[in-house]
N, C-alpha and C positions, 0 to 999 in steps of 0.2 A: 858191187859196188854199181857196177852199170844202170845194174834192178834201182837198187839206193834211187841215186841221180835220174834216174828217169824220172822216175818216182818223185825227186824232187822239184821240176821242168810240171811234171806236169798237177801238181799240187798246186807251184806257184800259179802257172799257166789260170789254174781256175778259178786261185785268191783275181789274183792282173783282172782277170770277168767278171765277176762276184764284183772287181769293187770298180772300173770302168761303165759295166750294168747302175752301180746307186752313181759314179757321175753321172754321167748322162743319165740315169732318173731325176738328180740332180738340176742340173741343165734345163731341162725340161720343165721343172715344178719351177723353179727360179724365171724360167723363160715364157712363161703359163702367168704368171705372175704380173713380172716388169706389163705383159700384154694388156693386162683389168687396170695397173697403175694409168698405162698410158686414160685409157676409158676414163679410170678414172679422174685422170689427172681435164684430161680433157670437156668434163660435166663440168668439172670442179670455176676450169676454165670460162668456161658457156654459161654457165650461175653467174659469175663475177660478172664476163659482159653486161647482164640483165641488167647484176644489179646498180653498174657505173649509170647503164641508159635508164634506169627505173633511176636510179636520182637526178640526173641529170634531168626530164623529165618534170620529175619533183620542185626542183629550184625554180622552172624556167614558170611555173603553175605558181610559184608560191610568187614571183620575182609581178609572175601581169597581177592577182590578187590583191599583192600591194600596192603594187600603182596606179591599181582602177581603187583599191580606201583609200590612196593619200589621195587622189582626184573626186572621189565623194565628197569625205571632209573637207576640200576647199571647197567643194561646190554650196557642204552643209554654215559653211565658218562664213560664208558670202552673206548667202539665208541668215543666221544670225545678225551678222546685221547691219545689214536692211531692214530685216525685225525689229531694234534694237534700237535704233533711228527714225521708225515710222515707231517704234513706246514715245520715246522722246518728245517727234513735235506733233504726240495726240495727249500725251500730258500737258504742253504746253499752251495747247488747244482748247486742252480741259483750263487748264488757271486760267486761260483767259476770257473765258467762256463764263470762269464761276467769280468772275473780275465783273463784268459784265452783268451779268441779272444782281448781282446785288447790286450794280448803280440803280438800274432798273430799277428794284426793287425800294432802293433806296429815295428813288426820283420821287415813286409813283406810293409812299409811305409819306412825303414828304407834300407831297400832293395830296390825298389826301388828308394827311392834320392841317395841311389850309381850306381847303374847304369846312372844314370837320370844326375849327377857328372862326372864320367864319358866317358858321349859319350863330340860326341865334342857339340857343339852349337848350328849346322850349323842343327843337324839331330834332337834334343834335342826339334827343336822349330818348327820344321816339326811336327813328334810326338804328341806335345803338341797341337798345333793347330788344331790336328784332333781331338781330344779328346773332346768328352763332356766340357763341363768350370767349371762344382762343381770339377768332378775329375783333372783337371790340375789347380786346383783354392788351391786345396790339397797336389798334389804334390807342386807344386813351395813353400807352402811353409814349408816344408820338408826342399830345398837349399836353400843352402850361399848366402844373397844379391851378392856377386858381379856373381855366376852360374847364378845367378835369369839375372840379366844384360846383360847374355852376349849372355844369351836366345832371351830376349827380344831385342835386335836389333838385330836378327838373324828372326827374326817372323816379322808377317803382322802390320804394327801400329792401325790397329784400333781394330785386336784380343789383342794387345798388350796393348791398353788404356783398353779397356775389365778386363783382367786379373788383369791390376792394382790393378784400381776402386777392386774387389774387394777382392783379398790380402790389401787395406787398411781396407775395413770395420772392 
């Protein structure tokens, strides 16, 4: 029985050694894995910090670009307003110039009409016959029909017919 008891103690010690070896091995593996996880956690933390820095830098850059864009838009709007004002001024000047030009043409035509109405029909017919047809028609339109009739009687019949046809249009 002593023998059995000794054998039992030996066997249980052997079993306890194996179990403690296994526990020691597991603890060693857990410690090693814990170290790896801590390293991985540090790496993730560094990446998180880098990402936050990048985010802040990007936000700052976007703010600067937005401010610059707003400044440029404001500058463009100011220039657009200036251009619009100048365009209005130019249109007003152009309209005024058209009116003045029309007045000058009317005054000029009035003087030409007065001149031709004071001329003798023979002289007026000679001048109008030598003149380009379009100009002659304009002058004849400004004259009284009685004077035009006198001029046509003194003019070459072909030329008079052509001018009459153009006056009728």
